[in-house]
mmCIF file of the C-alpha atoms, coordinates in Angstrom:
data_MODEL
# 
_entry.id   MODEL 
# 
loop_
_atom_site.group_PDB 
_atom_site.id 
_atom_site.type_symbol 
_atom_site.label_atom_id 
_atom_site.label_alt_id 
_atom_site.label_comp_id 
_atom_site.label_asym_id 
_atom_site.label_entity_id 
_atom_site.label_seq_id 
_atom_site.pdbx_PDB_ins_code 
_atom_site.Cartn_x 
_atom_site.Cartn_y 
_atom_site.Cartn_z 
_atom_site.occupancy 
_atom_site.B_iso_or_equiv 
_atom_site.pdbx_formal_charge 
_atom_site.auth_seq_id 
_atom_site.auth_comp_id 
_atom_site.auth_asym_id 
_atom_site.auth_atom_id 
_atom_site.pdbx_PDB_model_num 
ATOM 1   C CA . MET A 1 1   ? 120.242 80.823  82.979  1.00 0.00 ? 1   MET A CA 1 
ATOM 2   C CA . LEU A 1 2   ? 120.999 78.287  80.288  1.00 0.00 ? 2   LEU A CA 1 
ATOM 3   C CA . ALA A 1 3   ? 124.243 77.272  82.002  1.00 0.00 ? 3   ALA A CA 1 
ATOM 4   C CA . ALA A 1 4   ? 122.607 77.023  85.434  1.00 0.00 ? 4   ALA A CA 1 
ATOM 5   C CA . LEU A 1 5   ? 119.291 75.400  84.502  1.00 0.00 ? 5   LEU A CA 1 
ATOM 6   C CA . GLY A 1 6   ? 120.055 73.618  81.260  1.00 0.00 ? 6   GLY A CA 1 
ATOM 7   C CA . ALA A 1 7   ? 118.133 73.555  78.015  1.00 0.00 ? 7   ALA A CA 1 
ATOM 8   C CA . ASP A 1 8   ? 115.007 72.157  79.688  1.00 0.00 ? 8   ASP A CA 1 
ATOM 9   C CA . ARG A 1 9   ? 113.960 75.565  81.030  1.00 0.00 ? 9   ARG A CA 1 
ATOM 10  C CA . ALA A 1 10  ? 110.181 75.017  80.893  1.00 0.00 ? 10  ALA A CA 1 
ATOM 11  C CA . ASP A 1 11  ? 110.300 72.050  83.272  1.00 0.00 ? 11  ASP A CA 1 
ATOM 12  C CA . CYS A 1 12  ? 112.456 73.795  85.877  1.00 0.00 ? 12  CYS A CA 1 
ATOM 13  C CA . PRO A 1 13  ? 110.742 74.759  89.124  1.00 0.00 ? 13  PRO A CA 1 
ATOM 14  C CA . ILE A 1 14  ? 109.782 78.408  89.274  1.00 0.00 ? 14  ILE A CA 1 
ATOM 15  C CA . GLN A 1 15  ? 111.675 78.757  92.552  1.00 0.00 ? 15  GLN A CA 1 
ATOM 16  C CA . PHE A 1 16  ? 114.871 78.991  90.476  1.00 0.00 ? 16  PHE A CA 1 
ATOM 17  C CA . GLN A 1 17  ? 113.552 82.275  89.118  1.00 0.00 ? 17  GLN A CA 1 
ATOM 18  C CA . PHE A 1 18  ? 111.480 83.460  92.097  1.00 0.00 ? 18  PHE A CA 1 
ATOM 19  C CA . ARG A 1 19  ? 113.033 82.357  95.361  1.00 0.00 ? 19  ARG A CA 1 
ATOM 20  C CA . ARG A 1 20  ? 110.009 83.358  97.446  1.00 0.00 ? 20  ARG A CA 1 
ATOM 21  C CA . CYS A 1 21  ? 107.291 81.811  95.246  1.00 0.00 ? 21  CYS A CA 1 
ATOM 22  C CA . ILE A 1 22  ? 104.935 79.711  97.370  1.00 0.00 ? 22  ILE A CA 1 
ATOM 23  C CA . TYR A 1 23  ? 103.706 77.536  94.498  1.00 0.00 ? 23  TYR A CA 1 
ATOM 24  C CA . ASN A 1 24  ? 105.313 74.259  93.504  1.00 0.00 ? 24  ASN A CA 1 
ATOM 25  C CA . ILE A 1 25  ? 104.988 74.817  89.769  1.00 0.00 ? 25  ILE A CA 1 
ATOM 26  C CA . THR A 1 26  ? 107.259 74.776  86.748  1.00 0.00 ? 26  THR A CA 1 
ATOM 27  C CA . ASN A 1 27  ? 108.070 77.692  84.474  1.00 0.00 ? 27  ASN A CA 1 
ATOM 28  C CA . LEU A 1 28  ? 105.688 76.315  81.844  1.00 0.00 ? 28  LEU A CA 1 
ATOM 29  C CA . GLN A 1 29  ? 102.853 76.168  84.367  1.00 0.00 ? 29  GLN A CA 1 
ATOM 30  C CA . ALA A 1 30  ? 103.634 79.737  85.445  1.00 0.00 ? 30  ALA A CA 1 
ATOM 31  C CA . TYR A 1 31  ? 103.517 80.815  81.814  1.00 0.00 ? 31  TYR A CA 1 
ATOM 32  C CA . LEU A 1 32  ? 100.120 79.143  81.409  1.00 0.00 ? 32  LEU A CA 1 
ATOM 33  C CA . LEU A 1 33  ? 98.885  80.928  84.566  1.00 0.00 ? 33  LEU A CA 1 
ATOM 34  C CA . ILE A 1 34  ? 100.003 84.241  83.087  1.00 0.00 ? 34  ILE A CA 1 
ATOM 35  C CA . ILE A 1 35  ? 98.117  83.496  79.851  1.00 0.00 ? 35  ILE A CA 1 
ATOM 36  C CA . ALA A 1 36  ? 94.978  82.426  81.760  1.00 0.00 ? 36  ALA A CA 1 
ATOM 37  C CA . GLY A 1 37  ? 95.099  85.555  83.923  1.00 0.00 ? 37  GLY A CA 1 
ATOM 38  C CA . GLY A 1 38  ? 95.377  87.777  80.866  1.00 0.00 ? 38  GLY A CA 1 
ATOM 39  C CA . TYR A 1 39  ? 92.495  85.951  79.188  1.00 0.00 ? 39  TYR A CA 1 
ATOM 40  C CA . ILE A 1 40  ? 90.200  86.236  82.213  1.00 0.00 ? 40  ILE A CA 1 
ATOM 41  C CA . GLY A 1 41  ? 91.162  89.894  82.714  1.00 0.00 ? 41  GLY A CA 1 
ATOM 42  C CA . THR A 1 42  ? 90.460  90.697  79.072  1.00 0.00 ? 42  THR A CA 1 
ATOM 43  C CA . LEU A 1 43  ? 87.174  88.798  79.191  1.00 0.00 ? 43  LEU A CA 1 
ATOM 44  C CA . PHE A 1 44  ? 86.136  90.711  82.319  1.00 0.00 ? 44  PHE A CA 1 
ATOM 45  C CA . ALA A 1 45  ? 87.026  94.073  80.734  1.00 0.00 ? 45  ALA A CA 1 
ATOM 46  C CA . ALA A 1 46  ? 85.145  93.215  77.534  1.00 0.00 ? 46  ALA A CA 1 
ATOM 47  C CA . THR A 1 47  ? 82.110  92.009  79.468  1.00 0.00 ? 47  THR A CA 1 
ATOM 48  C CA . THR A 1 48  ? 81.927  95.184  81.527  1.00 0.00 ? 48  THR A CA 1 
ATOM 49  C CA . ALA A 1 49  ? 82.398  97.301  78.388  1.00 0.00 ? 49  ALA A CA 1 
ATOM 50  C CA . MET A 1 50  ? 79.527  95.488  76.652  1.00 0.00 ? 50  MET A CA 1 
ATOM 51  C CA . LEU A 1 51  ? 77.308  95.856  79.704  1.00 0.00 ? 51  LEU A CA 1 
ATOM 52  C CA . VAL A 1 52  ? 78.004  99.582  80.000  1.00 0.00 ? 52  VAL A CA 1 
ATOM 53  C CA . SER A 1 53  ? 77.500  100.020 76.251  1.00 0.00 ? 53  SER A CA 1 
ATOM 54  C CA . ALA A 1 54  ? 74.127  98.300  76.326  1.00 0.00 ? 54  ALA A CA 1 
ATOM 55  C CA . LYS A 1 55  ? 72.905  100.083 79.445  1.00 0.00 ? 55  LYS A CA 1 
ATOM 56  C CA . THR A 1 56  ? 74.035  103.619 78.576  1.00 0.00 ? 56  THR A CA 1 
ATOM 57  C CA . ARG A 1 57  ? 74.104  103.443 74.751  1.00 0.00 ? 57  ARG A CA 1 
ATOM 58  C CA . ASN A 1 58  ? 77.251  105.538 74.914  1.00 0.00 ? 58  ASN A CA 1 
ATOM 59  C CA . THR A 1 59  ? 80.333  104.181 73.177  1.00 0.00 ? 59  THR A CA 1 
ATOM 60  C CA . ALA A 1 60  ? 82.707  106.687 74.779  1.00 0.00 ? 60  ALA A CA 1 
ATOM 61  C CA . LEU A 1 61  ? 81.654  105.625 78.256  1.00 0.00 ? 61  LEU A CA 1 
ATOM 62  C CA . ALA A 1 62  ? 81.841  101.970 77.238  1.00 0.00 ? 62  ALA A CA 1 
ATOM 63  C CA . ALA A 1 63  ? 85.436  102.478 76.124  1.00 0.00 ? 63  ALA A CA 1 
ATOM 64  C CA . ALA A 1 64  ? 86.340  104.445 79.255  1.00 0.00 ? 64  ALA A CA 1 
ATOM 65  C CA . VAL A 1 65  ? 85.054  101.905 81.787  1.00 0.00 ? 65  VAL A CA 1 
ATOM 66  C CA . PRO A 1 66  ? 87.568  99.106  81.009  1.00 0.00 ? 66  PRO A CA 1 
ATOM 67  C CA . PHE A 1 67  ? 90.319  101.730 80.975  1.00 0.00 ? 67  PHE A CA 1 
ATOM 68  C CA . LEU A 1 68  ? 89.251  102.938 84.411  1.00 0.00 ? 68  LEU A CA 1 
ATOM 69  C CA . ILE A 1 69  ? 89.002  99.392  85.737  1.00 0.00 ? 69  ILE A CA 1 
ATOM 70  C CA . LEU A 1 70  ? 92.351  98.162  84.412  1.00 0.00 ? 70  LEU A CA 1 
ATOM 71  C CA . CYS A 1 71  ? 94.504  101.306 84.351  1.00 0.00 ? 71  CYS A CA 1 
ATOM 72  C CA . THR A 1 72  ? 93.444  103.525 87.249  1.00 0.00 ? 72  THR A CA 1 
ATOM 73  C CA . PHE A 1 73  ? 93.292  100.856 89.951  1.00 0.00 ? 73  PHE A CA 1 
ATOM 74  C CA . PRO A 1 74  ? 97.089  100.404 89.948  1.00 0.00 ? 74  PRO A CA 1 
ATOM 75  C CA . PHE A 1 75  ? 97.448  104.116 90.683  1.00 0.00 ? 75  PHE A CA 1 
ATOM 76  C CA . LEU A 1 76  ? 94.743  103.982 93.347  1.00 0.00 ? 76  LEU A CA 1 
ATOM 77  C CA . SER A 1 77  ? 96.553  101.121 95.047  1.00 0.00 ? 77  SER A CA 1 
ATOM 78  C CA . ARG A 1 78  ? 99.453  103.486 95.722  1.00 0.00 ? 78  ARG A CA 1 
ATOM 79  C CA . ILE A 1 79  ? 97.171  106.146 97.206  1.00 0.00 ? 79  ILE A CA 1 
ATOM 80  C CA . ILE A 1 80  ? 94.558  104.133 99.085  1.00 0.00 ? 80  ILE A CA 1 
ATOM 81  C CA . PRO A 1 81  ? 95.780  103.002 102.521 1.00 0.00 ? 81  PRO A CA 1 
ATOM 82  C CA . LEU A 1 82  ? 94.376  99.491  101.988 1.00 0.00 ? 82  LEU A CA 1 
ATOM 83  C CA . PRO A 1 83  ? 97.113  97.664  100.052 1.00 0.00 ? 83  PRO A CA 1 
ATOM 84  C CA . GLY A 1 84  ? 95.695  94.261  100.957 1.00 0.00 ? 84  GLY A CA 1 
ATOM 85  C CA . LEU A 1 85  ? 92.402  95.083  99.274  1.00 0.00 ? 85  LEU A CA 1 
ATOM 86  C CA . CYS A 1 86  ? 94.135  96.556  96.243  1.00 0.00 ? 86  CYS A CA 1 
ATOM 87  C CA . THR A 1 87  ? 95.746  93.216  95.396  1.00 0.00 ? 87  THR A CA 1 
ATOM 88  C CA . LEU A 1 88  ? 92.260  91.890  94.644  1.00 0.00 ? 88  LEU A CA 1 
ATOM 89  C CA . PHE A 1 89  ? 91.457  94.473  91.945  1.00 0.00 ? 89  PHE A CA 1 
ATOM 90  C CA . PRO A 1 90  ? 90.981  93.142  88.389  1.00 0.00 ? 90  PRO A CA 1 
ATOM 91  C CA . ASP A 1 91  ? 94.170  94.769  87.120  1.00 0.00 ? 91  ASP A CA 1 
ATOM 92  C CA . ARG A 1 92  ? 96.118  92.119  89.031  1.00 0.00 ? 92  ARG A CA 1 
ATOM 93  C CA . LEU A 1 93  ? 94.935  89.517  86.510  1.00 0.00 ? 93  LEU A CA 1 
ATOM 94  C CA . MET A 1 94  ? 97.157  91.230  83.962  1.00 0.00 ? 94  MET A CA 1 
ATOM 95  C CA . ASP A 1 95  ? 100.079 91.099  86.384  1.00 0.00 ? 95  ASP A CA 1 
ATOM 96  C CA . ILE A 1 96  ? 100.312 87.421  87.352  1.00 0.00 ? 96  ILE A CA 1 
ATOM 97  C CA . PHE A 1 97  ? 104.075 87.491  86.787  1.00 0.00 ? 97  PHE A CA 1 
ATOM 98  C CA . ASN A 1 98  ? 104.520 89.906  89.697  1.00 0.00 ? 98  ASN A CA 1 
ATOM 99  C CA . MET A 1 99  ? 101.867 88.137  91.787  1.00 0.00 ? 99  MET A CA 1 
ATOM 100 C CA . LEU A 1 100 ? 104.026 85.009  91.658  1.00 0.00 ? 100 LEU A CA 1 
ATOM 101 C CA . HIS A 1 101 ? 107.021 87.013  92.838  1.00 0.00 ? 101 HIS A CA 1 
ATOM 102 C CA . ASP A 1 102 ? 105.409 89.302  95.447  1.00 0.00 ? 102 ASP A CA 1 
ATOM 103 C CA . PHE A 1 103 ? 102.545 87.416  97.003  1.00 0.00 ? 103 PHE A CA 1 
ATOM 104 C CA . SER A 1 104 ? 99.913  88.536  99.519  1.00 0.00 ? 104 SER A CA 1 
ATOM 105 C CA . LEU A 1 105 ? 98.384  86.053  101.925 1.00 0.00 ? 105 LEU A CA 1 
ATOM 106 C CA . TYR A 1 106 ? 94.781  86.211  103.110 1.00 0.00 ? 106 TYR A CA 1 
ATOM 107 C CA . GLU A 1 107 ? 92.959  84.240  105.783 1.00 0.00 ? 107 GLU A CA 1 
ATOM 108 C CA . ILE A 1 108 ? 89.363  83.369  104.969 1.00 0.00 ? 108 ILE A CA 1 
ATOM 109 C CA . GLY A 1 109 ? 87.519  81.102  107.369 1.00 0.00 ? 109 GLY A CA 1 
ATOM 110 C CA . GLY A 1 110 ? 90.721  79.779  108.903 1.00 0.00 ? 110 GLY A CA 1 
ATOM 111 C CA . THR A 1 111 ? 92.222  78.932  105.503 1.00 0.00 ? 111 THR A CA 1 
ATOM 112 C CA . VAL A 1 112 ? 95.298  80.830  104.417 1.00 0.00 ? 112 VAL A CA 1 
ATOM 113 C CA . MET A 1 113 ? 95.518  81.473  100.674 1.00 0.00 ? 113 MET A CA 1 
ATOM 114 C CA . ASP A 1 114 ? 97.285  83.684  98.194  1.00 0.00 ? 114 ASP A CA 1 
ATOM 115 C CA . ALA A 1 115 ? 95.580  86.462  96.216  1.00 0.00 ? 115 ALA A CA 1 
ATOM 116 C CA . LEU A 1 116 ? 96.093  84.400  93.072  1.00 0.00 ? 116 LEU A CA 1 
ATOM 117 C CA . VAL A 1 117 ? 93.757  81.718  94.427  1.00 0.00 ? 117 VAL A CA 1 
ATOM 118 C CA . ILE A 1 118 ? 91.109  84.373  95.144  1.00 0.00 ? 118 ILE A CA 1 
ATOM 119 C CA . VAL A 1 119 ? 91.395  86.560  92.025  1.00 0.00 ? 119 VAL A CA 1 
ATOM 120 C CA . PHE A 1 120 ? 91.071  83.817  89.401  1.00 0.00 ? 120 PHE A CA 1 
ATOM 121 C CA . PRO A 1 121 ? 87.744  82.310  90.546  1.00 0.00 ? 121 PRO A CA 1 
ATOM 122 C CA . VAL A 1 122 ? 86.172  85.632  91.566  1.00 0.00 ? 122 VAL A CA 1 
ATOM 123 C CA . TYR A 1 123 ? 86.638  87.328  88.193  1.00 0.00 ? 123 TYR A CA 1 
ATOM 124 C CA . PHE A 1 124 ? 85.942  84.159  86.225  1.00 0.00 ? 124 PHE A CA 1 
ATOM 125 C CA . LEU A 1 125 ? 82.630  83.774  88.057  1.00 0.00 ? 125 LEU A CA 1 
ATOM 126 C CA . ALA A 1 126 ? 81.928  87.479  87.517  1.00 0.00 ? 126 ALA A CA 1 
ATOM 127 C CA . CYS A 1 127 ? 82.396  86.950  83.774  1.00 0.00 ? 127 CYS A CA 1 
ATOM 128 C CA . VAL A 1 128 ? 80.175  83.858  83.784  1.00 0.00 ? 128 VAL A CA 1 
ATOM 129 C CA . VAL A 1 129 ? 77.433  85.683  85.725  1.00 0.00 ? 129 VAL A CA 1 
ATOM 130 C CA . LEU A 1 130 ? 77.627  88.892  83.670  1.00 0.00 ? 130 LEU A CA 1 
ATOM 131 C CA . GLN A 1 131 ? 77.519  87.164  80.248  1.00 0.00 ? 131 GLN A CA 1 
ATOM 132 C CA . PRO A 1 132 ? 73.797  86.200  80.466  1.00 0.00 ? 132 PRO A CA 1 
ATOM 133 C CA . VAL A 1 133 ? 73.031  89.650  81.882  1.00 0.00 ? 133 VAL A CA 1 
ATOM 134 C CA . VAL A 1 134 ? 74.758  91.293  78.912  1.00 0.00 ? 134 VAL A CA 1 
ATOM 135 C CA . TYR A 1 135 ? 72.920  88.982  76.525  1.00 0.00 ? 135 TYR A CA 1 
ATOM 136 C CA . GLY A 1 136 ? 69.575  89.847  78.115  1.00 0.00 ? 136 GLY A CA 1 
ATOM 137 C CA . VAL A 1 137 ? 70.264  93.577  77.999  1.00 0.00 ? 137 VAL A CA 1 
ATOM 138 C CA . PHE A 1 138 ? 71.380  93.448  74.361  1.00 0.00 ? 138 PHE A CA 1 
ATOM 139 C CA . LYS A 1 139 ? 68.316  91.377  73.490  1.00 0.00 ? 139 LYS A CA 1 
ATOM 140 C CA . ARG A 1 140 ? 66.007  94.061  74.883  1.00 0.00 ? 140 ARG A CA 1 
ATOM 141 C CA . VAL A 1 141 ? 67.938  97.091  73.605  1.00 0.00 ? 141 VAL A CA 1 
ATOM 142 C CA . ASP A 1 142 ? 68.162  98.057  69.966  1.00 0.00 ? 142 ASP A CA 1 
ATOM 143 C CA . VAL A 1 143 ? 71.856  98.812  69.451  1.00 0.00 ? 143 VAL A CA 1 
ATOM 144 C CA . LYS A 1 144 ? 72.643  101.076 66.489  1.00 0.00 ? 144 LYS A CA 1 
# 
């Protein structure tokens, strides 16, 4: 790679690494997307864990819910006959690297977009909406 792309690897287009990538981004921008996806995915898992913990007052269930959300959905995507829907599960936020390589296109209202464009805002908005809900539940519940 160093001989082909030179020492300026971060500013090379990602198409050198992924021939089929539909985004016109550099390797540095792809790296930042991967970090942002991991951050939003972790924030979503933590928010759901806090919400379940406050609602059920059960720490074991609160620890199991993020595991179920992030670790069982990849296995379900191999079983469920809806692979297009499975690319929108929250576990895909932790797998942005493969989403850049193997993309899925969706048509919503006549606009064609990749799953990456759908997953980021949906789960970010879910985190933003659930944070005040979690705060309100924790404010009412006495957590021991």
